[in-house]
Z-matrix of the N, CA and C atoms (Angstrom, degrees):
N
C 1 1.455
C 2 1.518 1 109.24
N 3 1.301 2 117.50 1 139.93
C 4 1.453 3 120.20 2 -172.62
C 5 1.518 4 111.31 3 -85.19
N 6 1.328 5 116.17 4 -176.24
C 7 1.463 6 121.19 5 -174.04
C 8 1.512 7 112.73 6 -68.27
N 9 1.331 8 117.85 7 -11.51
C 10 1.455 9 119.02 8 179.09
C 11 1.527 10 112.29 9 -64.61
N 12 1.333 11 116.50 10 -12.75
C 13 1.458 12 119.89 11 176.84
C 14 1.513 13 110.78 12 -59.53
N 15 1.330 14 116.63 13 -38.72
C 16 1.458 15 120.28 14 -176.81
C 17 1.519 16 112.39 15 -77.08
N 18 1.342 17 117.47 16 -25.19
C 19 1.453 18 120.66 17 -178.21
C 20 1.526 19 109.31 18 -134.02
N 21 1.355 20 117.81 19 61.26
C 22 1.457 21 118.91 20 -175.18
C 23 1.512 22 111.23 21 -71.21
N 24 1.327 23 119.17 22 137.49
C 25 1.456 24 121.53 23 175.35
C 26 1.509 25 110.14 24 -69.15
N 27 1.308 26 117.04 25 164.30
C 28 1.449 27 121.41 26 -177.67
C 29 1.517 28 111.60 27 -61.33
N 30 1.325 29 116.83 28 -35.67
C 31 1.462 30 118.74 29 179.13
C 32 1.522 31 110.83 30 -62.84
N 33 1.340 32 117.12 31 -39.83
C 34 1.456 33 120.11 32 177.32
C 35 1.531 34 109.95 33 -65.35
N 36 1.319 35 115.83 34 -35.88
C 37 1.459 36 119.48 35 179.66
C 38 1.515 37 110.59 36 -60.45
N 39 1.319 38 117.61 37 -44.17
C 40 1.447 39 120.39 38 -178.86
C 41 1.518 40 111.39 39 -66.69
N 42 1.340 41 117.77 40 -35.25
C 43 1.460 42 119.84 41 177.07
C 44 1.516 43 109.96 42 -64.68
N 45 1.344 44 116.76 43 -42.41
C 46 1.464 45 120.24 44 178.20
C 47 1.525 46 110.66 45 -63.30
N 48 1.336 47 116.28 46 -43.05
C 49 1.450 48 119.42 47 -177.67
C 50 1.517 49 111.34 48 -64.70
N 51 1.327 50 116.18 49 -40.07
C 52 1.461 51 119.86 50 179.90
C 53 1.524 52 110.77 51 -67.13
N 54 1.340 53 115.97 52 -43.84
C 55 1.462 54 119.34 53 179.54
C 56 1.516 55 111.00 54 -66.80
N 57 1.305 56 116.41 55 -39.76
C 58 1.453 57 120.80 56 -177.99
C 59 1.510 58 112.42 57 -67.96
N 60 1.338 59 117.49 58 -28.80
C 61 1.452 60 120.02 59 -179.56
C 62 1.520 61 110.84 60 -60.55
N 63 1.329 62 117.19 61 -39.35
C 64 1.447 63 120.75 62 177.63
C 65 1.523 64 111.00 63 -75.01
N 66 1.333 65 116.21 64 -42.26
C 67 1.453 66 120.38 65 -176.87
C 68 1.510 67 111.72 66 -65.40
N 69 1.321 68 116.25 67 -32.94
C 70 1.460 69 120.14 68 -173.09
C 71 1.518 70 113.73 69 -88.74
N 72 1.330 71 118.01 70 5.86
C 73 1.451 72 118.78 71 -177.35
C 74 1.526 73 112.09 72 -60.11
N 75 1.333 74 117.55 73 -29.48
C 76 1.452 75 119.85 74 179.78
C 77 1.527 76 111.92 75 -68.66
N 78 1.343 77 115.58 76 -25.38
C 79 1.463 78 118.67 77 172.82
C 80 1.520 79 108.50 78 -138.52
N 81 1.282 80 114.20 79 45.41
C 82 1.456 81 141.07 80 -174.79
C 83 1.503 82 120.94 81 -2.50
N 84 1.329 83 116.92 82 140.54
C 85 1.458 84 121.01 83 170.74
C 86 1.523 85 109.29 84 -66.89
N 87 1.300 86 117.30 85 125.04
C 88 1.450 87 120.24 86 -174.66
C 89 1.514 88 110.52 87 -139.45
N 90 1.303 89 115.50 88 164.03
C 91 1.458 90 122.48 89 172.52
C 92 1.514 91 106.68 90 -123.65
N 93 1.306 92 117.49 91 107.42
C 94 1.455 93 121.93 92 -178.85
C 95 1.517 94 109.51 93 -109.91
N 96 1.299 95 116.58 94 136.46
C 97 1.451 96 120.74 95 172.32
C 98 1.516 97 107.79 96 -103.83
N 99 1.309 98 115.35 97 112.49
C 100 1.460 99 120.52 98 -178.77
C 101 1.521 100 108.91 99 -91.64
N 102 1.301 101 117.54 100 133.20
C 103 1.459 102 121.12 101 178.89
C 104 1.521 103 109.45 102 -136.53
N 105 1.307 104 115.33 103 171.99
C 106 1.462 105 119.68 104 -178.55
C 107 1.521 106 111.62 105 -64.79
N 108 1.331 107 118.13 106 -15.28
C 109 1.460 108 120.00 107 178.14
C 110 1.521 109 111.67 108 -79.47
N 111 1.333 110 117.56 109 -20.04
C 112 1.459 111 120.40 110 -179.97
C 113 1.523 112 112.13 111 -104.26
N 114 1.317 113 117.55 112 -34.02
C 115 1.459 114 121.92 113 173.38
C 116 1.525 115 107.18 114 -126.74
N 117 1.301 116 116.48 115 108.80
C 118 1.455 117 120.36 116 -175.20
C 119 1.519 118 111.37 117 -68.30
N 120 1.323 119 115.28 118 148.71
C 121 1.458 120 120.46 119 168.95
C 122 1.519 121 106.43 120 -79.02
N 123 1.308 122 115.90 121 103.23
C 124 1.450 123 119.44 122 -172.42
C 125 1.527 124 110.63 123 -142.35
N 126 1.289 125 115.53 124 160.69
C 127 1.449 126 121.16 125 175.47
C 128 1.519 127 108.44 126 -90.29
N 129 1.310 128 115.75 127 125.85
C 130 1.455 129 121.51 128 -177.32
C 131 1.521 130 110.92 129 -109.62
N 132 1.300 131 115.54 130 147.86
C 133 1.456 132 120.78 131 168.67
C 134 1.522 133 106.21 132 -91.74
N 135 1.313 134 116.20 133 91.92
C 136 1.456 135 120.19 134 -174.45
C 137 1.524 136 111.00 135 -65.50
N 138 1.331 137 117.60 136 149.65
C 139 1.475 138 120.40 137 178.78
C 140 1.528 139 110.51 138 -56.30
N 141 1.324 140 116.11 139 121.44
C 142 1.458 141 120.46 140 -175.14
C 143 1.526 142 112.82 141 -97.54
N 144 1.312 143 117.49 142 -1.62
C 145 1.454 144 120.06 143 -174.32
C 146 1.508 145 114.35 144 -86.21
N 147 1.327 146 115.37 145 -153.42
C 148 1.457 147 121.63 146 -177.26
C 149 1.521 148 110.30 147 -91.16
N 150 1.330 149 115.48 148 133.38
C 151 1.451 150 121.86 149 176.98
C 152 1.528 151 107.69 150 -112.12
N 153 1.317 152 117.35 151 143.26
C 154 1.458 153 121.16 152 -178.66
C 155 1.524 154 110.06 153 -82.37
N 156 1.325 155 116.08 154 111.12
C 157 1.455 156 121.40 155 -176.79
C 158 1.523 157 110.55 156 -92.30
N 159 1.328 158 115.15 157 129.12
C 160 1.462 159 120.89 158 -178.56
C 161 1.522 160 110.15 159 -66.91
N 162 1.334 161 116.27 160 134.03
C 163 1.457 162 121.30 161 174.66
C 164 1.504 163 115.34 162 80.35
N 165 1.333 164 117.77 163 5.56
C 166 1.460 165 121.45 164 179.77
C 167 1.525 166 109.41 165 -123.64
N 168 1.338 167 117.59 166 140.92
C 169 1.465 168 119.81 167 -178.51
C 170 1.517 169 113.70 168 -71.60
N 171 1.332 170 117.34 169 -21.77
C 172 1.455 171 120.48 170 -177.30
C 173 1.522 172 111.09 171 -108.65
N 174 1.320 173 115.72 172 152.54
C 175 1.452 174 120.54 173 177.82
C 176 1.524 175 110.37 174 -69.63
N 177 1.304 176 115.35 175 158.71
C 178 1.454 177 123.46 176 -178.93
C 179 1.523 178 108.51 177 -86.37
N 180 1.329 179 117.56 178 114.51
C 181 1.460 180 122.18 179 -179.56
C 182 1.530 181 109.07 180 -88.51
N 183 1.323 182 115.52 181 93.99
C 184 1.462 183 118.94 182 -174.57
C 185 1.528 184 112.50 183 -62.51
N 186 1.313 185 117.26 184 -45.38
C 187 1.454 186 120.11 185 -174.89
C 188 1.522 187 111.57 186 -61.26
N 189 1.340 188 116.29 187 -43.83
C 190 1.467 189 120.19 188 179.31
C 191 1.519 190 111.21 189 -66.77
N 192 1.327 191 115.95 190 -45.32
C 193 1.466 192 121.02 191 -177.29
C 194 1.520 193 112.57 192 -64.65
N 195 1.325 194 117.25 193 -34.47
C 196 1.464 195 120.85 194 -170.66
C 197 1.525 196 114.14 195 -88.85
N 198 1.324 197 118.17 196 -2.30
C 199 1.467 198 120.24 197 -173.19
C 200 1.528 199 113.46 198 -57.72
N 201 1.319 200 116.68 199 -36.77
C 202 1.461 201 120.01 200 -175.60
C 203 1.528 202 112.73 201 -98.29
N 204 1.308 203 117.34 202 8.25
C 205 1.461 204 120.39 203 -177.61
C 206 1.528 205 111.31 204 -86.77
N 207 1.324 206 115.52 205 142.12
C 208 1.463 207 120.92 206 172.63
C 209 1.520 208 111.28 207 -99.48
N 210 1.328 209 116.38 208 -19.79
C 211 1.461 210 121.28 209 179.49
C 212 1.527 211 108.81 210 -151.01
N 213 1.316 212 115.40 211 155.24
C 214 1.459 213 121.58 212 -178.76
C 215 1.520 214 109.58 213 -132.85
N 216 1.336 215 115.62 214 129.08
C 217 1.465 216 121.75 215 176.45
C 218 1.523 217 108.19 216 -107.19
N 219 1.321 218 116.50 217 119.27
C 220 1.456 219 123.01 218 177.95
C 221 1.527 220 108.16 219 -108.12
N 222 1.325 221 116.18 220 126.93
C 223 1.464 222 121.83 221 -178.49
C 224 1.521 223 108.43 222 -118.42
N 225 1.318 224 117.61 223 125.45
C 226 1.458 225 121.56 224 177.91
C 227 1.529 226 109.13 225 -75.60
N 228 1.337 227 115.67 226 116.88
C 229 1.460 228 121.00 227 -177.45
C 230 1.522 229 110.91 228 -99.66
N 231 1.314 230 115.21 229 154.49
C 232 1.460 231 121.90 230 173.57
C 233 1.509 232 108.89 231 -166.52
N 234 1.315 233 117.03 232 142.30
C 235 1.467 234 120.62 233 -179.89
C 236 1.528 235 111.09 234 -70.07
N 237 1.308 236 115.08 235 152.37
C 238 1.474 237 127.42 236 171.84
C 239 1.520 238 115.21 237 62.00
N 240 1.323 239 119.93 238 4.32
C 241 1.463 240 119.74 239 176.71
C 242 1.532 241 108.45 240 -73.20
N 243 1.336 242 118.62 241 115.80
C 244 1.465 243 120.74 242 -172.69
C 245 1.520 244 113.87 243 -64.43
N 246 1.342 245 117.90 244 -33.64
C 247 1.461 246 119.63 245 -179.70
C 248 1.522 247 110.40 246 -66.74
N 249 1.336 248 117.45 247 -45.24
C 250 1.459 249 119.99 248 178.34
C 251 1.522 250 110.71 249 -63.44
N 252 1.320 251 117.47 250 -42.16
C 253 1.464 252 120.18 251 179.48
C 254 1.525 253 111.47 252 -58.11
N 255 1.317 254 116.61 253 -37.14
C 256 1.464 255 120.38 254 178.96
C 257 1.526 256 112.42 255 -69.30
N 258 1.340 257 117.20 256 -17.58
C 259 1.465 258 120.47 257 -175.01
C 260 1.521 259 114.48 258 -105.32
N 261 1.328 260 118.23 259 -0.47
C 262 1.466 261 119.59 260 -177.59
C 263 1.529 262 111.87 261 -59.49
N 264 1.320 263 117.66 262 -42.51
C 265 1.461 264 120.28 263 -179.60
C 266 1.528 265 110.68 264 -62.38
N 267 1.339 266 116.68 265 -40.09
C 268 1.463 267 120.31 266 179.85
C 269 1.529 268 110.78 267 -66.83
N 270 1.334 269 117.40 268 -40.61
C 271 1.463 270 119.91 269 177.56
C 272 1.531 271 111.16 270 -61.89
N 273 1.332 272 116.45 271 -40.78
C 274 1.468 273 120.49 272 178.48
C 275 1.524 274 110.79 273 -62.01
N 276 1.323 275 116.17 274 -43.58
C 277 1.469 276 120.82 275 179.76
C 278 1.528 277 110.84 276 -63.29
N 279 1.310 278 117.05 277 -45.38
C 280 1.461 279 120.96 278 -178.51
C 281 1.523 280 110.68 279 -65.36
N 282 1.327 281 116.30 280 -41.43
C 283 1.470 282 119.41 281 178.09
C 284 1.528 283 110.60 282 -60.75
N 285 1.321 284 117.15 283 -44.08
C 286 1.467 285 120.62 284 -179.63
C 287 1.523 286 111.32 285 -60.72
N 288 1.312 287 115.91 286 -33.47
C 289 1.464 288 120.18 287 -178.41
C 290 1.525 289 112.57 288 -75.99
N 291 1.335 290 117.21 289 -40.92
C 292 1.468 291 120.44 290 -168.58
C 293 1.523 292 115.16 291 -101.53
N 294 1.316 293 118.88 292 -17.96
C 295 1.463 294 117.53 293 -176.04
C 296 1.527 295 111.82 294 -65.92
N 297 1.328 296 117.93 295 -27.64
C 298 1.467 297 120.59 296 176.72
C 299 1.525 298 111.67 297 -72.59
N 300 1.349 299 116.60 298 -11.32
C 301 1.462 300 121.31 299 177.34
C 302 1.524 301 111.90 300 -96.57
N 303 1.326 302 116.08 301 10.20
C 304 1.453 303 119.73 302 178.27
C 305 1.514 304 115.00 303 88.59
N 306 1.342 305 116.87 304 22.33
C 307 1.456 306 121.48 305 177.50
C 308 1.531 307 108.82 306 -103.83
N 309 1.321 308 116.57 307 125.35
C 310 1.451 309 121.12 308 179.01
C 311 1.524 310 111.28 309 -95.87
N 312 1.327 311 116.67 310 147.26
C 313 1.461 312 122.25 311 -179.57
C 314 1.518 313 109.29 312 -126.68
N 315 1.313 314 116.51 313 134.39
C 316 1.457 315 121.03 314 176.80
C 317 1.524 316 108.92 315 -148.83
N 318 1.330 317 116.07 316 140.95
C 319 1.459 318 121.78 317 172.55
C 320 1.521 319 108.24 318 -103.88
N 321 1.327 320 116.41 319 145.87
C 322 1.465 321 121.07 320 177.85
C 323 1.522 322 108.17 321 -128.16
N 324 1.323 323 115.82 322 124.11
C 325 1.460 324 120.76 323 178.31
C 326 1.526 325 108.72 324 -100.68
N 327 1.331 326 115.58 325 109.46
C 328 1.461 327 121.69 326 179.77
C 329 1.527 328 111.62 327 -112.94
N 330 1.335 329 116.70 328 16.57
C 331 1.467 330 120.64 329 178.21
C 332 1.522 331 108.11 330 -78.85
N 333 1.306 332 117.18 331 118.67
C 334 1.459 333 121.53 332 -168.78
C 335 1.529 334 113.62 333 -60.13
N 336 1.332 335 117.32 334 -35.72
C 337 1.466 336 118.98 335 -175.03
C 338 1.525 337 113.66 336 -92.02
N 339 1.324 338 118.95 337 3.71
C 340 1.473 339 121.79 338 177.12
C 341 1.530 340 109.26 339 -82.43
N 342 1.321 341 116.40 340 109.00
C 343 1.455 342 121.37 341 -179.87
C 344 1.534 343 110.62 342 -79.81
N 345 1.335 344 115.41 343 155.93
C 346 1.464 345 120.07 344 -178.84
C 347 1.522 346 111.87 345 -56.55
N 348 1.327 347 117.44 346 -43.69
C 349 1.468 348 120.75 347 -178.37
C 350 1.519 349 110.98 348 -61.92
N 351 1.334 350 116.78 349 -37.94
C 352 1.462 351 120.09 350 179.62
C 353 1.529 352 111.45 351 -70.79
N 354 1.338 353 116.35 352 -37.09
C 355 1.465 354 119.83 353 177.66
C 356 1.531 355 110.07 354 -65.74
N 357 1.337 356 116.64 355 -41.12
C 358 1.462 357 120.66 356 178.18
C 359 1.522 358 110.70 357 -61.99
N 360 1.321 359 117.27 358 -40.23
C 361 1.465 360 120.76 359 177.89
C 362 1.526 361 110.37 360 -64.60
N 363 1.317 362 117.01 361 -40.55
C 364 1.464 363 121.38 362 177.92
C 365 1.534 364 110.34 363 -62.34
N 366 1.326 365 116.67 364 -40.36
C 367 1.467 366 120.68 365 178.07
C 368 1.516 367 111.28 366 -60.98
N 369 1.341 368 116.16 367 -43.01
C 370 1.468 369 119.91 368 -179.67
C 371 1.525 370 111.53 369 -67.70
N 372 1.317 371 116.84 370 -46.66
C 373 1.463 372 120.68 371 -174.84
C 374 1.523 373 111.84 372 -65.03
N 375 1.319 374 116.47 373 -37.87
C 376 1.459 375 119.96 374 -176.39
C 377 1.529 376 112.83 375 -104.57
N 378 1.335 377 115.36 376 10.15
C 379 1.462 378 121.95 377 174.47
C 380 1.528 379 111.42 378 50.24
N 381 1.328 380 115.01 379 50.87
C 382 1.463 381 121.14 380 -178.44
C 383 1.522 382 108.92 381 -78.42
N 384 1.329 383 116.06 382 117.45
C 385 1.464 384 121.26 383 -178.55
C 386 1.522 385 112.19 384 -94.42
N 387 1.316 386 117.45 385 -19.06
C 388 1.462 387 121.32 386 -179.03
C 389 1.527 388 109.03 387 -76.05
N 390 1.333 389 118.29 388 134.37
C 391 1.469 390 120.18 389 179.65
C 392 1.527 391 111.54 390 -57.73
N 393 1.331 392 115.91 391 139.51
C 394 1.461 393 121.15 392 175.94
C 395 1.529 394 108.26 393 -113.00
N 396 1.325 395 116.19 394 128.07
C 397 1.446 396 122.24 395 177.99
C 398 1.522 397 108.41 396 -101.61
N 399 1.335 398 116.08 397 130.66
C 400 1.461 399 120.78 398 -179.67
C 401 1.525 400 108.97 399 -87.13
N 402 1.330 401 115.59 400 126.13
C 403 1.464 402 121.61 401 -175.67
C 404 1.536 403 109.63 402 -131.33
N 405 1.343 404 117.65 403 59.40
C 406 1.462 405 119.89 404 -174.93
C 407 1.522 406 113.91 405 -64.05
N 408 1.326 407 118.30 406 -25.18
C 409 1.461 408 121.32 407 178.12
C 410 1.524 409 112.52 408 -86.91
N 411 1.337 410 115.55 409 -0.95
C 412 1.470 411 123.32 410 175.43
C 413 1.539 412 113.19 411 61.08
N 414 1.329 413 116.00 412 28.31
C 415 1.457 414 119.17 413 178.18
C 416 1.522 415 111.27 414 -71.59
N 417 1.339 416 116.64 415 -40.30
C 418 1.463 417 119.34 416 178.26
C 419 1.515 418 110.95 417 -71.09
N 420 1.328 419 117.11 418 -34.79
C 421 1.458 420 120.40 419 176.35
C 422 1.521 421 110.20 420 -57.86
N 423 1.331 422 116.59 421 -44.46
C 424 1.452 423 120.50 422 179.67
C 425 1.528 424 111.05 423 -65.24
N 426 1.327 425 116.67 424 -35.58
C 427 1.461 426 120.33 425 -179.16
C 428 1.528 427 111.74 426 -70.88
N 429 1.332 428 115.81 427 -44.67
C 430 1.461 429 119.54 428 -174.70
C 431 1.519 430 113.31 429 -84.58
N 432 1.319 431 117.96 430 -31.50
C 433 1.453 432 119.95 431 176.29
C 434 1.514 433 115.94 432 87.98
N 435 1.338 434 119.87 433 12.84
C 436 1.466 435 119.64 434 176.64
C 437 1.525 436 109.52 435 -78.99
N 438 1.319 437 116.48 436 162.10
C 439 1.462 438 120.47 437 -175.59
C 440 1.522 439 113.36 438 -143.07
N 441 1.328 440 117.49 439 -0.56
C 442 1.455 441 120.99 440 -174.05
C 443 1.520 442 110.60 441 -136.98
N 444 1.322 443 117.66 442 131.69
C 445 1.463 444 121.03 443 173.75
C 446 1.531 445 108.27 444 -60.60
N 447 1.316 446 116.16 445 128.56
C 448 1.460 447 121.52 446 -176.31
C 449 1.518 448 113.38 447 98.44
N 450 1.330 449 117.66 448 -9.68
C 451 1.458 450 120.81 449 178.00
C 452 1.523 451 110.22 450 -67.55
N 453 1.320 452 115.49 451 140.33
C 454 1.461 453 122.26 452 -178.40
C 455 1.521 454 109.39 453 -116.38
N 456 1.326 455 116.33 454 131.54
C 457 1.456 456 122.39 455 173.36
C 458 1.522 457 108.42 456 -118.63
N 459 1.303 458 116.65 457 133.20
C 460 1.462 459 121.30 458 178.37
C 461 1.528 460 108.85 459 -117.23
N 462 1.329 461 115.60 460 123.59
C 463 1.459 462 122.07 461 179.28
C 464 1.522 463 109.51 462 -113.49
N 465 1.314 464 115.85 463 140.83
C 466 1.464 465 122.40 464 175.54
C 467 1.517 466 108.99 465 -110.03
N 468 1.328 467 115.97 466 135.57
C 469 1.464 468 119.02 467 178.01
C 470 1.524 469 109.91 468 -73.77
N 471 1.320 470 114.47 469 127.34
C 472 1.457 471 122.03 470 175.39
C 473 1.529 472 107.98 471 -122.52
N 474 1.326 473 116.56 472 167.51
C 475 1.461 474 119.78 473 177.78
C 476 1.526 475 110.87 474 -60.82
N 477 1.321 476 116.32 475 -31.37
C 478 1.465 477 120.60 476 -177.56
C 479 1.526 478 112.57 477 -88.58
N 480 1.317 479 117.47 478 -4.80
C 481 1.459 480 120.31 479 -179.20
C 482 1.516 481 111.70 480 140.31
N 483 1.328 482 115.88 481 -158.05
C 484 1.464 483 121.84 482 -179.54
C 485 1.526 484 109.13 483 -97.97
N 486 1.334 485 116.09 484 122.49
C 487 1.460 486 120.14 485 -176.71
C 488 1.526 487 110.37 486 -105.39
N 489 1.332 488 115.12 487 129.81
C 490 1.460 489 121.00 488 178.01
C 491 1.514 490 109.65 489 -71.20
N 492 1.354 491 115.87 490 123.11
C 493 1.458 492 120.79 491 -177.54
C 494 1.522 493 112.92 492 -115.03
N 495 1.320 494 117.20 493 -18.65
C 496 1.463 495 119.24 494 -178.65
C 497 1.517 496 110.28 495 -153.98
N 498 1.324 497 116.53 496 142.71
C 499 1.459 498 122.92 497 172.08
C 500 1.517 499 108.14 498 -143.86
N 501 1.334 500 115.75 499 127.04
C 502 1.463 501 118.88 500 -179.90
C 503 1.509 502 111.86 501 162.80
N 504 1.329 503 116.05 502 -149.23
C 505 1.452 504 121.51 503 179.72
C 506 1.516 505 112.17 504 -92.63
N 507 1.308 506 115.85 505 167.42
C 508 1.457 507 120.95 506 176.45
C 509 1.527 508 110.21 507 -66.72
N 510 1.332 509 117.11 508 -41.92
C 511 1.456 510 123.77 509 178.06
C 512 1.526 511 107.43 510 -165.38
N 513 1.336 512 117.09 511 -163.86
C 514 1.467 513 120.07 512 -178.94
C 515 1.530 514 112.20 513 -113.23
N 516 1.326 515 117.27 514 23.25
C 517 1.469 516 119.88 515 -175.05
C 518 1.525 517 113.02 516 -74.08
N 519 1.340 518 117.52 517 -40.94
C 520 1.461 519 121.10 518 -171.96
C 521 1.519 520 110.45 519 -123.28
N 522 1.330 521 116.40 520 134.55
C 523 1.454 522 121.68 521 164.91
C 524 1.523 523 107.77 522 -144.87
N 525 1.315 524 118.05 523 -168.15
C 526 1.458 525 119.76 524 -175.47
C 527 1.525 526 112.97 525 -79.31
N 528 1.313 527 117.31 526 -3.87
C 529 1.458 528 120.90 527 179.34
C 530 1.519 529 113.82 528 -102.84
N 531 1.329 530 115.86 529 -27.41
C 532 1.463 531 118.09 530 -175.59
C 533 1.516 532 110.93 531 -163.82
N 534 1.346 533 115.24 532 164.03
C 535 1.460 534 122.21 533 173.85
C 536 1.521 535 107.57 534 -132.95
N 537 1.318 536 116.44 535 114.35
C 538 1.457 537 121.37 536 -178.57
C 539 1.525 538 110.80 537 -83.61
N 540 1.338 539 117.08 538 153.72
C 541 1.469 540 119.31 539 175.74
C 542 1.534 541 111.96 540 -62.36
N 543 1.343 542 116.27 541 -36.20
C 544 1.460 543 120.85 542 -179.38
C 545 1.524 544 109.39 543 -137.73
N 546 1.324 545 115.53 544 149.47
C 547 1.460 546 120.21 545 176.20
C 548 1.524 547 109.93 546 -74.81
N 549 1.320 548 116.08 547 143.15
C 550 1.456 549 120.80 548 174.62
C 551 1.527 550 111.59 549 -90.56
N 552 1.334 551 115.98 550 -29.65
C 553 1.461 552 121.57 551 178.29
C 554 1.524 553 109.23 552 -129.45
N 555 1.317 554 116.34 553 119.61
C 556 1.464 555 121.63 554 -177.63
C 557 1.532 556 108.64 555 -101.42
N 558 1.329 557 115.39 556 78.92
C 559 1.455 558 120.93 557 -171.03
C 560 1.528 559 112.52 558 -60.22
N 561 1.317 560 117.03 559 -48.08
C 562 1.461 561 120.09 560 -176.75
C 563 1.519 562 111.27 561 -64.86
N 564 1.317 563 117.18 562 -48.92
C 565 1.467 564 120.51 563 -179.15
C 566 1.522 565 111.76 564 -62.87
N 567 1.324 566 117.21 565 -40.45
C 568 1.467 567 120.06 566 178.75
C 569 1.529 568 111.00 567 -62.47
N 570 1.331 569 116.60 568 -40.33
C 571 1.466 570 120.33 569 179.07
C 572 1.525 571 110.92 570 -64.11
N 573 1.344 572 116.35 571 -45.59
C 574 1.465 573 119.74 572 -179.48
C 575 1.528 574 110.99 573 -65.09
N 576 1.323 575 117.78 574 -38.02
C 577 1.466 576 120.54 575 177.78
C 578 1.525 577 110.58 576 -61.70
N 579 1.326 578 116.41 577 -40.18
C 580 1.461 579 119.87 578 179.24
C 581 1.529 580 111.10 579 -66.83
N 582 1.319 581 116.13 580 -42.15
C 583 1.467 582 119.22 581 179.64
C 584 1.520 583 111.59 582 -62.52
N 585 1.327 584 115.81 583 -43.32
C 586 1.462 585 119.84 584 -176.58
C 587 1.526 586 112.72 585 -74.78
N 588 1.316 587 117.00 586 -15.38
C 589 1.465 588 120.47 587 179.08
C 590 1.526 589 112.21 588 -79.36
N 591 1.353 590 115.92 589 -6.20
C 592 1.470 591 122.39 590 178.54
C 593 1.529 592 112.39 591 69.36
N 594 1.322 593 116.98 592 14.99
C 595 1.456 594 120.44 593 176.95
C 596 1.530 595 109.64 594 -90.00
N 597 1.337 596 116.79 595 154.77
C 598 1.470 597 118.84 596 177.89
C 599 1.530 598 110.91 597 -58.49
N 600 1.309 599 116.09 598 132.93
C 601 1.461 600 121.25 599 -178.42
C 602 1.523 601 108.41 600 -124.80
N 603 1.309 602 116.48 601 128.55
C 604 1.455 603 120.91 602 176.15
C 605 1.516 604 110.56 603 -98.42
N 606 1.328 605 116.05 604 163.23
C 607 1.459 606 120.12 605 -179.61
C 608 1.525 607 110.75 606 -62.92
N 609 1.327 608 115.83 607 134.95
C 610 1.460 609 122.02 608 179.32
C 611 1.524 610 109.22 609 -129.51
N 612 1.314 611 115.13 610 158.64
C 613 1.460 612 120.05 611 176.80
C 614 1.515 613 109.15 612 -145.60
N 615 1.322 614 115.83 613 164.99
C 616 1.463 615 122.07 614 177.44
C 617 1.519 616 108.16 615 -148.50
N 618 1.334 617 117.83 616 164.81
C 619 1.472 618 120.06 617 175.54
C 620 1.525 619 111.03 618 -60.71
N 621 1.324 620 115.47 619 146.47
C 622 1.461 621 121.94 620 179.08
C 623 1.513 622 108.90 621 -115.84
N 624 1.317 623 116.87 622 121.71
C 625 1.447 624 122.14 623 173.81
C 626 1.526 625 107.61 624 -109.01
N 627 1.321 626 117.14 625 122.03
C 628 1.449 627 119.36 626 -179.35
C 629 1.511 628 110.60 627 -179.52
N 630 1.320 629 116.54 628 -153.30
C 631 1.460 630 122.56 629 -177.69
C 632 1.524 631 108.65 630 -116.20
N 633 1.318 632 115.88 631 125.18
C 634 1.458 633 120.67 632 -177.08
C 635 1.519 634 110.69 633 -63.93
N 636 1.326 635 116.19 634 140.76
C 637 1.457 636 122.15 635 178.47
C 638 1.526 637 108.57 636 -93.22
N 639 1.321 638 115.93 637 121.75
C 640 1.452 639 120.71 638 178.20
C 641 1.519 640 109.43 639 -73.24
N 642 1.320 641 116.31 640 123.40
C 643 1.463 642 120.95 641 -176.71
C 644 1.521 643 110.05 642 -97.04
N 645 1.311 644 115.48 643 132.21
C 646 1.456 645 122.00 644 176.96
C 647 1.521 646 108.12 645 -71.13
N 648 1.321 647 116.49 646 110.36
C 649 1.468 648 120.28 647 -175.42
C 650 1.518 649 112.24 648 -63.12
N 651 1.352 650 116.49 649 -36.19
C 652 1.456 651 119.28 650 178.23
C 653 1.515 652 110.95 651 -66.08
N 654 1.360 653 115.47 652 -41.23
C 655 1.452 654 119.51 653 178.95
C 656 1.516 655 110.53 654 -67.73
N 657 1.340 656 115.75 655 -37.13
C 658 1.455 657 120.70 656 178.63
C 659 1.520 658 110.60 657 -60.32
N 660 1.336 659 116.30 658 -44.30
C 661 1.456 660 120.36 659 -179.74
C 662 1.528 661 111.40 660 -66.50
N 663 1.335 662 116.51 661 -36.75
C 664 1.461 663 120.98 662 179.56
C 665 1.514 664 111.51 663 -65.73
N 666 1.348 665 116.87 664 -36.88
C 667 1.448 666 121.03 665 -176.07
C 668 1.527 667 113.00 666 -78.67
N 669 1.309 668 117.51 667 -12.05
C 670 1.463 669 119.68 668 -177.88
C 671 1.534 670 111.42 669 -79.82
């Protein structure tokens, strides 16, 4: 794929969205509104062990990596989802801006049929710089509570643990109906700015446009 992947014109965006709508029917294009009634603002004991990082020979040591972080951005990854593909450049830009402020970024792929080789190819084609953790057993999905490819969760480090402060989309630029030249609401950046300002921040949510993640019911029951 050529360099137009990083700067696709709007016409290309619509072609991707149209093609993806059919491709994503197995884990369907959806519009979910996440609110505090569906995902509580709560302090989580995040998995502190080793996570399998795509494209790296060694496992991802979350506890060691996260020691100096003040906030953590978790992005639900999945191959071929057109909305997420349209946002990779924006995620890279945001990561470059905030990681020097102590914000960590990680993608987690919990789509059961996404093979490692296919995820690696997706990383190369879309020049994904953010680490991707492979979660084929959906254990991290159950822990974090995301349900849509492209969903963003923002956690703030507290003395009692990591507190969920935001769940939703990166912004409102892309959905399955249109792709705007610029976002009108920058949900992720606004949340991070509030966290870094040291002001009290309450749980927030926004609509999520992406591809639903099919959850293994047997695995779900096992993890409960």
